[in-house]
C-alpha positions as CSV (number, residue, x, y, z in Angstrom):
1,X,-5.7,10.3,-2.5
2,X,-4.0,7.8,-4.7
3,X,-5.0,5.0,-2.3
4,X,-8.7,6.1,-2.7
5,X,-8.5,6.0,-6.5
6,X,-7.1,2.4,-6.4
7,X,-9.5,1.3,-3.7
8,X,-12.7,2.6,-5.5
9,X,-11.6,1.2,-8.9
10,X,-11.3,-2.2,-7.3
11,X,-14.2,-2.2,-4.9
12,X,-16.9,0.0,-6.5
13,X,-16.0,0.0,-10.3
14,X,-19.5,1.3,-11.2
15,X,-18.6,4.6,-9.6
16,X,-15.2,4.9,-11.1
17,X,-13.6,7.2,-12.4
18,X,-14.4,9.7,-9.7
19,X,-15.5,13.3,-9.5
20,X,-13.9,15.7,-7.0
21,X,-16.9,15.4,-4.7
22,X,-16.7,11.6,-4.8
23,X,-13.0,11.6,-4.2
24,X,-13.5,14.0,-1.3
25,X,-16.1,11.7,0.2
26,X,-13.8,8.7,-0.2
27,X,-10.9,10.5,1.5
28,X,-13.0,11.6,4.4
29,X,-14.9,8.3,5.0
30,X,-14.6,7.1,8.6
31,X,-14.0,3.4,7.9
32,X,-10.9,1.7,6.5
33,X,-8.8,4.9,7.1
34,X,-5.9,5.6,9.4
35,X,-5.8,8.4,10.2
36,X,-9.3,9.6,9.6
37,X,-9.1,13.0,7.7
38,X,-11.4,15.9,6.9
39,X,-10.1,17.3,3.6
40,X,-11.7,20.4,2.0
41,X,-12.6,20.4,-1.7
42,X,-9.7,22.8,-2.3
43,X,-7.2,20.3,-0.6
44,X,-8.5,17.5,-2.7
45,X,-8.2,19.4,-5.9
46,X,-4.6,20.4,-4.9
47,X,-3.7,16.8,-4.1
48,X,-5.2,15.3,-7.3
49,X,-3.4,18.0,-9.4
50,X,-0.2,16.8,-7.7
51,X,-0.9,13.3,-8.7
52,X,-1.4,14.4,-12.3
53,X,1.9,16.3,-12.2
54,X,3.6,13.1,-11.1
55,X,2.0,11.2,-13.9
56,X,0.0,8.7,-11.7
57,X,-3.5,10.2,-12.3
58,X,-5.4,11.6,-15.3
59,X,-8.6,13.4,-16.1
60,X,-11.4,11.6,-17.9
61,X,-13.8,13.4,-20.3
62,X,-16.7,11.0,-20.5
63,X,-19.4,11.6,-23.1
64,X,-22.4,13.2,-21.3
65,X,-20.4,13.7,-18.0
66,X,-21.3,17.0,-16.3
67,X,-18.3,16.9,-14.1
68,X,-14.6,16.2,-14.7
69,X,-13.5,12.8,-13.4
70,X,-10.2,11.3,-12.4
71,X,-8.6,7.9,-12.5
72,X,-5.2,6.6,-11.5
73,X,-2.7,5.0,-13.9
74,X,-0.5,3.3,-11.3
75,X,-0.8,-0.1,-13.1
76,X,0.6,1.4,-16.3
77,X,3.2,3.8,-14.8
78,X,4.5,1.5,-12.1
79,X,3.9,-1.8,-13.9
80,X,1.7,-3.1,-11.1
81,X,-0.9,-5.8,-11.3
82,X,-4.1,-5.8,-9.2
83,X,-2.5,-7.8,-6.3
84,X,0.5,-5.5,-5.6
85,X,-1.8,-2.5,-6.3
86,X,-4.2,-3.7,-3.6
87,X,-1.4,-4.1,-1.1
88,X,-0.1,-0.6,-1.9
89,X,-3.6,0.9,-1.6
90,X,-4.1,-0.5,1.9
91,X,-0.7,0.8,3.0
92,X,-1.6,4.2,1.6
93,X,-5.0,4.3,3.3
94,X,-4.2,2.6,6.7
95,X,-0.6,3.2,7.4
96,X,2.0,0.6,8.3
97,X,0.7,-3.0,8.3
98,X,1.9,-6.5,9.1
99,X,1.7,-9.3,6.5
100,X,-1.3,-10.7,8.4
101,X,-3.1,-7.4,8.5
102,X,-2.5,-6.8,4.8
103,X,-4.0,-10.2,4.0
104,X,-7.1,-9.4,6.0
105,X,-7.6,-5.9,4.8
106,X,-7.0,-6.5,1.1
107,X,-9.9,-9.0,1.1
108,X,-12.2,-6.3,-0.3
109,X,-9.9,-5.9,-3.3
110,X,-8.4,-9.3,-4.0
111,X,-8.2,-12.7,-2.3
112,X,-4.8,-14.0,-1.1
113,X,-4.8,-17.7,-0.3
114,X,-2.0,-17.4,2.4
115,X,0.6,-15.1,3.9
116,X,3.2,-16.2,1.4
117,X,1.2,-14.7,-1.4
118,X,1.1,-11.4,0.4
119,X,4.8,-11.6,1.0
120,X,5.3,-12.1,-2.7
121,X,3.5,-8.9,-3.5
122,X,5.5,-7.1,-0.8
123,X,8.6,-8.3,-2.5
124,X,7.4,-7.0,-5.8
125,X,6.8,-3.6,-4.3
126,X,10.2,-3.6,-2.5
127,X,12.1,-4.7,-5.6
128,X,10.6,-2.2,-8.0
129,X,13.0,0.0,-9.9
130,X,12.1,2.7,-7.4
131,X,11.1,0.9,-4.2
132,X,7.6,1.6,-3.2
133,X,7.6,0.2,0.3
134,X,10.0,-0.7,3.1
135,X,10.0,-2.9,6.1
136,X,10.0,-1.3,9.6
137,X,11.8,-3.0,12.4
138,X,9.6,-4.3,15.2
139,X,9.0,-2.0,18.1
140,X,9.0,-3.4,21.7
141,X,6.0,-5.5,22.3
142,X,5.3,-6.2,18.6
143,X,5.3,-9.8,17.4
144,X,5.7,-9.0,13.7
145,X,7.4,-6.4,11.6
146,X,5.3,-3.9,9.6
147,X,5.6,-2.5,6.1
148,X,5.0,1.1,5.0
149,X,4.8,2.8,1.7
150,X,7.4,5.3,0.4
151,X,5.1,7.5,-1.7
152,X,5.1,10.5,0.8
153,X,2.2,11.8,2.7
154,X,1.6,12.5,6.3
155,X,2.3,9.6,8.6
156,X,2.8,9.7,12.3
157,X,6.4,10.2,13.5
158,X,6.1,6.9,15.4
159,X,5.1,4.9,12.3
160,X,7.6,6.6,10.0
161,X,10.7,6.2,12.1
162,X,13.0,3.6,10.6
163,X,15.5,1.7,12.7
164,X,18.4,3.6,11.2
165,X,17.3,6.7,13.1
166,X,17.9,5.1,16.5
167,X,20.8,6.6,18.5
168,X,24.1,4.9,17.8
169,X,25.3,2.3,20.2
170,X,28.5,0.3,20.9
171,X,26.3,-2.8,21.3
172,X,25.7,-5.1,18.2
173,X,22.5,-4.1,16.4
174,X,20.7,-7.3,17.2
175,X,17.3,-5.7,16.4
176,X,18.2,-4.9,12.9
177,X,19.8,-8.3,12.4
178,X,16.7,-10.1,13.6
179,X,14.5,-7.9,11.4
180,X,16.6,-8.9,8.4
181,X,16.4,-12.5,9.3
182,X,12.6,-12.2,9.5
183,X,12.5,-10.7,6.1
184,X,14.6,-13.5,4.7
185,X,12.3,-16.1,6.4
186,X,9.2,-14.5,4.7
187,X,11.0,-14.6,1.4
188,X,12.0,-18.3,1.9
189,X,8.5,-19.3,2.9
190,X,7.3,-17.6,-0.3
191,X,9.7,-19.5,-2.4
192,X,8.8,-22.8,-0.8
193,X,5.1,-22.2,-1.2
194,X,5.6,-21.4,-4.9
195,X,7.7,-24.6,-5.4
196,X,5.0,-26.6,-3.7
197,X,2.4,-25.1,-6.0
198,X,4.5,-25.9,-9.1
199,X,5.0,-29.5,-7.8
200,X,1.4,-29.9,-6.9
201,X,2.1,-30.5,-3.3
202,X,-0.1,-27.7,-1.9
203,X,-3.4,-29.5,-2.3
């Protein structure tokens, strides 16, 4: 629900804030969603009321509006700019993603010049006062680690299982160590890219 509000504000601002009917249609759309859902109006109302209770959504009483409308206040409450908000929205709407997938799928919201810029936004979300995302350890056959949001909701057990839940073993935890090294590499690349930009070496 929150992902839909962020998405529509950034991609279709002329139709934002949103009525319950518009929000229901956004949640149930077949594209850019994983999983695809089929929420009833009552479920949407219950969910948006929950967002209001948590202080991340508000009602809007526009002059001449026949129906009550809703908007998110993530940028104010969580201190997020449009770039990290876009990354968060894609994670909310499409589940765990790699850095490359996030760069591609946030293209409708904002433009990232490279993977390092996406990594910078992921770091912002990870290092928030209350972390908003976490990195998942690569599963067998995967080339890259994925990131998932930490704002609750229904995710598949497969996607939501962090490495810490693996059965204990007497063998060294090489998988976790490699994942941590990958994370550090992404952060180092991000820092190098920013230094190059500051020194004018990225042209």
